[in-house]
C-alpha positions as CSV (number, residue, x, y, z in Angstrom):
1,M,-37.5,17.3,-5.0
2,L,-34.2,19.0,-4.2
3,T,-34.2,22.8,-4.0
4,A,-31.8,24.8,-6.2
5,E,-29.8,25.7,-3.0
6,V,-29.4,22.1,-2.0
7,Q,-28.4,21.1,-5.5
8,E,-25.8,23.9,-5.5
9,D,-24.4,22.8,-2.1
10,Q,-24.1,19.2,-3.3
11,W,-22.3,20.4,-6.5
12,V,-19.9,22.5,-4.4
13,T,-19.2,19.5,-2.1
14,V,-18.5,17.2,-5.0
15,K,-16.2,19.8,-6.6
16,L,-14.3,20.4,-3.4
17,D,-13.9,16.7,-2.8
18,F,-12.4,16.3,-6.3
19,L,-10.1,19.3,-5.9
20,R,-8.8,17.8,-2.6
21,Q,-7.7,14.8,-4.5
22,L,-5.4,17.0,-6.6
23,K,-2.2,17.6,-4.7
24,T,-0.2,20.9,-4.9
25,P,3.6,20.7,-5.4
26,D,4.0,21.6,-1.7
27,E,1.7,18.8,-0.7
28,I,3.6,16.3,-2.9
29,K,6.9,17.4,-1.3
30,L,5.5,16.8,2.2
31,I,4.2,13.3,1.2
32,T,7.5,12.6,-0.4
33,V,9.3,13.3,2.9
34,A,6.8,11.1,4.7
35,V,7.6,8.3,2.2
36,K,11.3,8.7,2.7
37,I,10.9,8.5,6.5
38,A,9.1,5.2,6.2
39,D,11.7,3.9,3.6
40,D,14.6,4.8,5.8
41,A,13.0,3.4,9.0
42,F,12.3,0.1,7.3
43,E,15.9,-0.2,6.2
44,A,17.0,0.5,9.8
45,V,14.7,-2.2,11.2
46,L,15.3,-4.9,8.6
47,P,18.3,-6.5,10.6
48,H,15.8,-7.2,13.4
49,F,13.6,-9.4,11.3
50,V,15.0,-12.7,12.4
51,P,13.5,-16.0,13.6
52,G,12.3,-15.5,17.2
53,A,11.6,-11.8,16.8
54,C,8.1,-10.7,18.1
55,E,5.7,-9.1,15.6
56,R,4.6,-6.5,18.2
57,H,8.2,-5.6,19.1
58,L,9.1,-5.1,15.4
59,A,6.0,-2.9,14.8
60,A,7.0,-0.7,17.8
61,L,10.6,-0.5,16.6
62,L,9.5,0.6,13.2
63,E,7.3,3.3,14.6
64,Y,10.2,4.4,16.9
65,E,12.5,4.6,13.9
66,M,10.0,6.7,12.0
67,R,9.6,9.1,14.9
68,K,13.4,9.4,15.2
69,R,13.5,10.5,11.6
70,G,10.9,13.3,12.1
71,A,7.5,11.6,11.8
72,D,4.7,13.2,13.7
73,K,3.4,9.7,14.3
74,A,2.6,6.5,12.5
75,A,0.0,6.9,9.8
76,F,-2.0,3.9,11.2
77,D,-1.5,0.9,13.5
78,T,1.6,-0.8,12.0
79,I,0.9,-4.3,10.5
80,V,3.5,-7.0,11.1
81,A,1.8,-10.3,10.3
82,S,3.8,-13.6,9.9
83,G,3.1,-17.2,9.0
84,S,-0.6,-18.0,8.5
85,R,-1.4,-14.5,9.9
86,S,0.1,-12.9,6.8
87,A,-3.1,-14.1,5.0
88,L,-5.0,-11.5,7.1
89,P,-5.1,-8.3,5.0
90,H,-5.4,-6.2,8.2
91,G,-3.6,-8.4,10.6
92,V,-2.2,-6.0,13.2
93,A,0.9,-7.0,15.1
94,S,0.5,-9.7,17.7
95,D,2.7,-11.5,20.2
96,K,3.5,-14.2,17.6
97,L,7.2,-14.9,17.0
98,L,8.7,-15.0,13.5
99,E,9.6,-18.6,12.4
100,T,11.7,-19.9,9.6
101,G,9.5,-20.5,6.6
102,D,7.1,-17.6,7.4
103,F,6.0,-14.9,5.0
104,V,6.0,-11.6,6.9
105,V,3.7,-8.8,5.7
106,V,4.8,-5.4,6.9
107,D,2.4,-2.5,6.2
108,F,3.1,0.9,7.7
109,G,3.4,4.6,7.1
110,A,4.6,7.9,8.5
111,V,2.8,11.2,9.1
112,F,5.0,14.3,8.3
113,R,3.5,17.8,9.0
114,G,0.0,16.3,8.6
115,Y,0.6,14.3,5.4
116,N,0.6,10.5,5.3
117,S,2.6,7.8,3.5
118,D,1.7,4.1,3.1
119,M,3.8,1.2,2.0
120,T,3.9,-2.6,2.3
121,R,6.6,-5.2,1.8
122,T,6.6,-8.9,2.3
123,L,9.6,-10.8,3.5
124,C,10.4,-14.5,3.6
125,M,12.1,-16.0,6.7
126,G,14.6,-18.3,5.1
127,K,14.7,-19.7,1.6
128,A,11.4,-19.4,-0.2
129,S,9.6,-22.5,-1.4
130,D,8.5,-22.8,-5.0
131,K,5.0,-22.0,-4.0
132,Q,6.0,-18.9,-2.0
133,R,8.1,-17.7,-4.9
134,K,5.2,-18.2,-7.4
135,V,2.8,-16.3,-5.2
136,Y,5.3,-13.5,-4.6
137,E,6.2,-13.1,-8.3
138,T,2.5,-13.1,-9.2
139,V,1.8,-10.3,-6.8
140,L,4.8,-8.4,-8.0
141,T,3.8,-8.8,-11.7
142,A,0.3,-7.6,-10.8
143,Q,1.7,-4.6,-9.0
144,L,3.9,-3.6,-11.9
145,A,0.9,-4.0,-14.2
146,G,-1.2,-1.7,-11.9
147,I,1.6,0.9,-11.8
148,A,1.9,0.9,-15.6
149,A,-1.9,1.6,-15.8
150,V,-1.8,4.6,-13.5
151,L,-2.1,7.5,-16.0
152,A,-4.0,10.7,-16.1
153,G,-7.4,10.0,-17.6
154,A,-7.4,6.3,-16.8
155,E,-10.6,4.9,-15.3
156,C,-10.0,3.7,-11.7
157,V,-11.8,0.4,-12.4
158,Q,-9.5,-0.3,-15.4
159,V,-6.4,0.3,-13.3
160,D,-7.7,-2.2,-10.8
161,R,-8.5,-4.6,-13.6
162,A,-5.0,-4.4,-15.0
163,A,-3.5,-5.8,-11.8
164,R,-6.4,-8.1,-11.0
165,Q,-6.2,-9.8,-14.4
166,V,-2.7,-11.0,-13.6
167,I,-3.8,-12.6,-10.4
168,D,-6.9,-14.1,-12.0
169,N,-4.8,-15.6,-14.8
170,A,-2.5,-17.2,-12.2
171,G,-5.5,-18.9,-10.6
172,Y,-5.5,-16.8,-7.4
173,G,-8.4,-14.4,-8.2
174,E,-10.6,-15.4,-5.3
175,F,-7.8,-14.7,-2.9
176,F,-7.4,-11.0,-3.8
177,G,-10.4,-9.6,-2.0
178,H,-9.8,-5.8,-1.7
179,G,-9.3,-2.9,-4.1
180,L,-6.0,-2.2,-5.8
181,G,-5.5,1.1,-4.0
182,H,-6.7,4.5,-2.7
183,G,-5.8,8.1,-2.5
184,V,-3.5,9.3,0.3
185,G,-3.0,12.8,1.7
186,I,-4.0,14.4,4.9
187,M,-6.0,11.2,5.5
188,I,-4.5,7.8,5.0
189,H,-7.6,6.7,3.0
190,E,-8.9,9.3,0.5
191,E,-10.6,9.3,-2.9
192,P,-10.1,8.1,-5.5
193,K,-10.5,4.4,-5.0
194,L,-8.8,2.0,-7.4
195,S,-11.3,-0.9,-7.2
196,A,-13.8,-3.0,-9.2
197,G,-16.6,-0.8,-7.8
198,A,-15.0,2.5,-8.7
199,S,-17.8,3.5,-11.1
200,D,-16.6,5.9,-13.8
201,D,-14.1,7.7,-11.6
202,K,-10.9,8.7,-13.5
203,L,-7.4,9.5,-12.4
204,A,-6.0,13.0,-12.9
205,E,-2.6,14.6,-12.7
206,T,-1.2,15.2,-9.2
207,M,-3.4,12.6,-7.5
208,V,-1.4,10.5,-5.1
209,V,-2.5,6.8,-4.8
210,T,-1.4,3.5,-3.5
211,V,-1.0,0.4,-5.7
212,E,-1.2,-2.6,-3.4
213,P,-2.4,-6.0,-4.8
214,G,-2.2,-9.0,-2.7
215,I,-2.9,-12.8,-2.5
216,Y,-4.1,-14.2,0.8
217,L,-4.3,-18.0,1.2
218,P,-6.1,-19.0,4.4
219,D,-4.1,-21.1,6.8
220,W,-1.0,-20.8,4.6
221,G,0.1,-17.1,4.3
222,G,-0.1,-14.1,2.1
223,V,1.8,-11.5,0.1
224,R,1.1,-7.8,-0.4
225,I,3.4,-5.2,-2.2
226,E,2.5,-1.6,-2.0
227,D,4.0,1.6,-3.4
228,L,2.8,5.2,-3.2
229,V,2.7,6.9,-6.7
230,V,1.9,10.3,-8.2
231,V,-0.3,10.4,-11.3
232,N,1.2,12.0,-14.4
233,Q,0.1,12.3,-18.0
234,D,2.6,9.6,-18.9
235,V,4.5,7.3,-16.6
236,C,3.5,7.8,-12.9
237,S,6.2,8.8,-10.4
238,I,6.9,6.1,-7.8
239,L,7.6,7.7,-4.4
240,T,8.4,4.5,-2.5
241,R,12.1,3.6,-2.9
242,T,12.5,0.3,-1.0
243,G,13.3,-2.6,-3.4
244,K,10.7,-5.2,-4.3
245,T,12.9,-8.2,-5.0
246,L,11.8,-11.0,-2.7
247,L,14.0,-10.7,0.4
248,E,14.9,-14.1,1.9
249,V,16.1,-13.5,5.5
250,M,18.7,-16.1,6.2
């Protein structure tokens, strides 16, 4: 049986963990700067995404451009995964060279004054095939559905379900194997978790979370689209500014 002191300590820990999820205006400002650094760095590096470019080189260049713009460091090991490797949800950059016809998943973030950002975009090297376009549009539709469900008071599991249902209905449900998103702040992965196993956790105003559905088809390729958003009573605020129309690199 737990003593009263232990019960009180556990309650305080739970309370503090919840309060940490709620970001102050100053914290949101710092996260917003970290997001802008990543957005601007991605724009600067985009011209280097050409057939023959090396995943590892592109990842290093992206991290360099973030540091040039004031980042303390990269938020995590930058992911640049192309071709069949884009079906790896956590496929860190390798020595593989980009090829025409590849999907390229780019997942990265910046740290600014101790606060993280996180974003993912997927490019197509050359003109997308009908299947590539279908998979991409399915993920984008799911992501927009997830973003629309991010409201104060919403159950995390229901937010995950809003996006997951789109992917399920398109016939790709078994290929979306991770949660929809997670909190971001002084750590790159914080509570709350937007997932099917999120219990009865609910979103609250000023939480900052990712919305990042994906479809990963083994030996073919994958797509993930990720934005960082701030929870409001009504429509959430999308911090990530990079466009989400499928970019075909010709």
